[in-house]
N, C-alpha and C positions, 0 to 999 in steps of 0.2 A: 570474425570470430565471437568478437567482444559483442557486437551489434545481436548476433543470434542468442548470446549468453541473456542480454538485456529484454531481449523479445520474449523468451522463452521464461525470465521472471515476471513479465508484465501479465502473460499468460495464467502463470501460476498465481498470481496476486487476483487475477478477475476469477480463477476457478476457487480460490478459496473464499472468495466473497460469496460466491453461490453455493458453494459445498455448506457454508455456514447457516443457511438459509435451509437447507434442509436436515442442519443440527448432526452433520457427521463431524463431530469435534474433531478427533485424531487426524481424519483425513485432513481437513482444514489446517490443522496443526502442521502436518507434514509437509503441505503444500507450502506454509508460511516459514518452515525451516529451510525448505530447499530454496527459496528466495533468498534467505539469509545467508546462505551458503554461497549463492552466486552474486550476492554483492559483496560477500567477503573475498570472493576472488578478483573481482572487478577492483577493489580497495588495493589489494596485494599487487595487481598488475597495473595500478596508477590509471585505471581508465574510469570514466564517468559511472557512479551508480546507478541502479534503476531509477530510483527517483531524482538525480541531477538530469537524466536523459528525459526523463516523463516532463519535468519543469521546462525544458526548453521547446518541447514540443507544442504546448499549449500556452496560451495570454494567461496573465494572472486572474483575468476574469473567468475564462473556461475551468481554471484550477478550482476556482470558489464556487464555481457551480458545481463541479465534481464532486467536493468537500461536502457542500450543503446536500447533495443527494446520499452519499454513501451514510450522510448523518441521520437522513429521514430515513432511509432503509435500515440503518442500527435500531432506531426508534420503533420500526414497524415489527421487527423481530424479536426485540427483550424489553419493549418499552423503557420508562425512565432509569430503571436500573441499570440495564444494559448498555445505556446511551451514556450515562456519566463517564465512565472510563473511557470510551471513544471522544466524547468532549474534550476531557483532560489531553488524549493523546494528540488531538488535533490543535490544541493551544500548545502543548509543548514543543510539537514539530514546527509549528508557526514561528516560535519564539526562538528556539535553538538549533533547528537542521537545516537552515537555507544557509547556502553559500555565497548568495548574493553579493 
């Protein structure tokens, strides 16, 4: 059951990324809200969160390639003004949200 929840979360994250390209802001935010609810359920159940699960699937080098790809995608959609908060989020996540 928990693996299914994590997989749904990953699909919703991917969907939010693509929906953002279409500029369907509220739909993308809704998908991200659902991901947040799934992650909260996983934390309450003392299970691995979506990000913890994803980190175990790929070596760090692949994680880096994915993150650079998302950063480039963001630049292509919104230019420098939209890219800056994403880079700030990447740095904050790198510094504070790993449990290694």
